[in-house]
C-alpha positions as CSV (number, residue, x, y, z in Angstrom):
1,M,109.9,148.9,142.6
2,H,112.1,151.2,145.0
3,R,115.1,151.8,143.0
4,G,116.3,154.6,145.2
5,A,115.7,152.7,148.5
6,T,119.5,152.3,149.3
7,A,122.7,153.6,148.2
8,L,123.6,150.2,146.3
9,S,120.1,150.0,144.6
10,K,120.5,153.5,143.6
11,W,124.1,153.1,142.3
12,L,123.0,150.0,140.5
13,L,119.7,150.7,139.1
14,Q,118.8,154.4,139.2
15,D,122.1,155.8,137.9
16,A,122.5,153.1,135.2
17,C,126.1,153.4,135.6
18,V,126.6,149.5,135.6
19,N,125.0,147.1,133.1
20,L,124.0,143.6,134.6
21,S,123.7,142.1,131.1
22,S,126.0,142.4,128.1
23,E,124.6,144.2,125.1
24,L,126.1,141.6,122.9
25,E,124.2,138.3,123.1
26,T,126.6,135.1,123.6
27,P,126.3,133.2,120.4
28,T,124.5,129.9,120.7
29,F,126.0,126.5,120.0
30,Y,124.5,126.5,116.7
31,Q,125.9,129.8,115.9
32,S,129.3,128.9,117.1
33,L,129.4,125.6,114.9
34,A,128.2,127.7,112.0
35,G,131.1,130.0,112.6
36,V,133.8,127.4,112.0
37,T,132.1,125.1,109.4
38,H,130.5,125.8,106.0
39,L,127.1,125.0,107.5
40,E,123.9,127.1,108.3
41,E,122.2,126.8,111.6
42,Q,119.4,125.0,110.0
43,D,121.8,122.4,108.7
44,I,123.3,121.8,112.1
45,G,119.6,121.5,113.6
46,D,118.8,118.8,111.2
47,L,122.0,117.0,111.6
48,E,121.6,117.2,115.4
49,K,118.2,115.4,115.1
50,V,119.6,112.8,113.1
51,F,122.5,112.5,115.2
52,W,120.6,111.7,118.4
53,L,118.3,109.2,116.6
54,L,121.3,107.4,115.2
55,K,123.1,107.3,118.5
56,G,120.0,106.3,120.3
57,A,119.5,103.3,117.9
58,A,123.3,102.2,118.1
59,V,123.8,98.9,120.2
60,T,126.8,100.5,122.0
61,G,125.1,103.9,122.6
62,Q,127.7,105.8,120.6
63,L,128.2,106.5,116.8
64,D,131.4,104.4,116.9
65,L,132.7,102.2,114.0
66,E,130.3,99.2,115.0
67,S,127.3,101.4,114.8
68,L,128.2,103.6,111.6
69,G,129.3,100.5,109.6
70,P,125.9,99.2,108.7
71,L,124.5,102.7,108.0
72,V,127.3,103.6,105.4
73,S,128.7,100.2,104.0
74,P,127.2,99.5,101.5
75,P,127.4,101.8,99.5
76,V,130.8,102.8,100.8
77,P,133.2,99.9,100.2
78,K,133.8,97.8,103.3
79,A,137.5,98.4,102.8
80,A,137.1,102.1,103.2
81,L,134.9,101.9,106.2
82,G,137.6,102.3,108.8
83,G,139.1,105.4,106.9
84,V,136.0,107.0,106.6
85,F,135.5,106.7,110.3
86,V,139.0,107.9,110.9
87,A,138.4,111.0,108.8
88,F,135.4,112.0,111.2
89,D,137.0,111.0,114.5
90,E,139.2,113.9,114.9
91,N,140.1,113.4,118.6
92,H,140.8,109.6,118.1
93,D,138.4,108.5,121.0
94,G,136.8,105.8,119.1
95,H,133.3,107.5,118.4
96,I,132.1,110.4,116.6
97,D,130.4,113.2,118.7
98,F,128.0,115.8,117.6
99,K,130.9,118.5,116.7
100,E,132.9,115.9,114.8
101,L,129.9,115.0,112.7
102,C,129.2,118.5,111.7
103,C,132.9,119.3,111.0
104,G,133.4,115.9,109.0
105,V,130.0,116.6,107.0
106,S,131.0,120.1,106.2
107,A,134.4,119.3,105.0
108,A,133.0,116.4,102.9
109,C,130.1,118.3,101.5
110,R,130.2,122.1,101.8
111,G,133.8,123.3,101.8
112,P,135.6,124.3,98.6
113,S,137.2,121.5,96.2
114,V,140.4,121.5,98.2
115,E,138.9,121.0,101.6
116,R,136.8,118.1,100.3
117,S,139.8,116.6,98.7
118,K,141.7,116.9,101.8
119,F,138.8,114.9,103.7
120,C,139.2,112.4,101.1
121,F,143.0,112.1,101.7
122,K,142.3,111.4,105.3
123,V,140.0,108.7,104.3
124,F,143.1,107.0,103.0
125,D,145.6,108.1,105.6
126,I,144.8,105.3,108.0
127,D,147.9,106.0,110.3
128,R,147.3,109.6,110.3
129,D,151.0,110.5,109.7
130,G,150.1,112.8,106.8
131,V,151.5,110.7,104.1
132,L,150.0,107.7,102.2
133,S,152.4,104.6,102.4
134,F,152.7,102.0,99.5
135,A,150.3,99.9,101.4
136,E,147.8,102.7,101.8
137,I,148.0,103.8,98.2
138,R,147.4,100.2,96.9
139,Q,144.4,100.1,99.2
140,M,143.1,103.5,98.0
141,I,143.6,102.7,94.3
142,D,141.4,99.4,95.0
143,I,138.7,101.4,96.8
144,L,138.7,104.3,94.2
145,L,138.5,101.9,91.1
146,S,135.6,100.0,92.8
147,V,133.6,103.1,93.3
148,A,134.3,104.5,89.9
149,R,133.4,101.5,88.3
150,E,130.0,101.2,90.2
151,A,129.2,104.8,89.2
152,N,130.3,104.7,85.6
153,A,131.7,101.2,84.4
154,G,132.1,102.4,80.7
155,V,134.3,105.6,81.4
156,Y,136.7,103.4,83.6
157,R,136.8,100.2,81.8
158,N,140.3,100.7,80.4
159,L,141.8,102.0,83.6
160,N,143.7,99.4,85.9
161,H,145.5,99.3,89.2
162,E,148.9,99.4,87.4
163,R,148.4,102.3,85.4
164,V,147.0,104.4,88.3
165,L,149.8,103.1,90.4
166,A,152.4,104.3,87.7
167,E,150.7,107.7,87.5
168,L,151.0,108.3,91.2
169,Y,154.5,107.3,91.4
170,R,155.3,109.6,88.6
171,R,153.6,112.3,90.6
172,A,155.4,111.4,93.9
173,T,158.9,111.4,92.3
174,Q,158.3,114.4,90.0
175,G,161.2,116.9,90.4
176,S,163.2,114.7,92.7
177,E,164.4,112.3,90.0
178,S,165.7,112.6,86.5
179,K,163.4,111.6,83.5
180,E,165.4,108.5,83.1
181,S,164.6,107.2,86.6
182,T,161.0,108.4,86.4
183,R,160.6,106.2,83.2
184,E,162.2,103.3,85.0
185,A,159.8,104.0,88.0
186,S,157.0,103.7,85.5
187,R,158.1,100.7,83.8
188,M,158.6,99.1,87.3
189,A,154.9,100.2,88.5
190,L,153.5,98.6,85.0
191,D,155.6,95.5,85.7
192,G,154.1,94.9,89.1
193,I,155.8,97.1,91.6
194,S,155.9,96.1,95.4
195,A,156.9,97.8,98.5
196,S,160.1,96.1,98.6
197,N,161.1,97.7,95.2
198,I,160.6,101.4,96.5
199,P,160.6,101.6,100.4
200,E,161.0,105.5,100.0
201,F,157.7,105.7,98.1
202,K,155.5,108.2,99.9
203,F,152.5,110.2,98.8
204,T,151.9,113.5,100.5
205,Q,148.7,115.6,100.9
206,E,149.9,118.0,98.5
207,D,151.0,115.3,95.8
208,F,147.4,113.9,96.4
209,L,145.7,117.4,95.9
210,I,147.7,118.0,92.7
211,W,147.0,114.7,91.3
212,S,143.3,114.6,92.0
213,I,143.2,118.2,90.1
214,E,145.4,117.2,87.0
215,S,144.8,113.5,86.7
216,S,142.9,112.9,83.3
217,S,141.0,109.8,84.8
218,N,139.7,112.0,87.5
219,L,139.2,108.9,89.7
220,V,138.7,110.9,93.1
221,Q,135.5,112.6,91.9
222,P,133.2,109.6,92.2
223,F,134.3,108.8,95.7
224,L,133.9,112.4,96.7
225,D,130.2,112.0,95.1
226,L,129.6,109.0,97.2
227,L,130.5,110.9,100.4
228,F,128.3,113.5,99.4
229,E,125.3,111.4,98.9
230,V,125.8,109.3,102.0
231,C,126.2,112.4,104.0
232,H,122.9,113.7,102.9
233,I,120.9,110.4,102.7
234,V,122.4,108.7,105.9
235,L,123.7,111.6,108.1
236,G,120.7,113.9,107.4
237,L,122.3,116.9,105.8
238,R,119.5,118.7,103.9
239,P,120.4,119.7,100.0
240,Q,120.9,123.1,99.4
241,C,118.9,123.3,96.3
242,R,116.1,121.1,94.6
243,H,118.7,120.5,91.6
244,L,121.1,118.8,94.2
245,E,118.3,117.1,95.8
246,G,117.5,115.5,92.4
247,D,120.9,114.4,91.8
248,I,121.2,112.8,95.2
């Protein structure tokens, strides 16, 4: 009311040489999350509602493995449950917070195909060392075959564990061994390869990404489709269009 009453009020208010508020609004939490994910603000709002519902209904009061398990498995195979949780739980604190949920859902559903495949790789990299050990690969093949046959048994009828393992081993050793040793490795895989035969066998994320694109069996896609459906139906992501909604 009395801008010129004191020298200070005159300096602050009347001469307008100081702004008490920024011209640029501070981004909201939703805007910040939308900026670092492939989600829209509306998506994040929808996810938040479901997150608090799920967390409130959880026995432990947290969205941990014990709470998440009954929600997603089935249809996610029980053997894959721990890996799915690990892929979401970025800070390894034993529960999924809201930011982790948004980032995980974004990577699994809305990102480019490479990012979705990277999320899939994290599901199978249980020890988080950046490579798949022989034991992790065997479990991955079991899970992928199980999901693929559930989705379309006819297409994957002739595909078995040994054939996939041989294909993965050829991919992992390509360029580092001669053709003869690669053929020998394939024969070993088909004859029942074991960890003791090939202790050096490691499958990197790059190997996984190339295999998921180039493989004739396209074994990764049914698992990605399953994660896509679970994120929409269980975790609250809104379909981007009616066509996708119909597919889900």
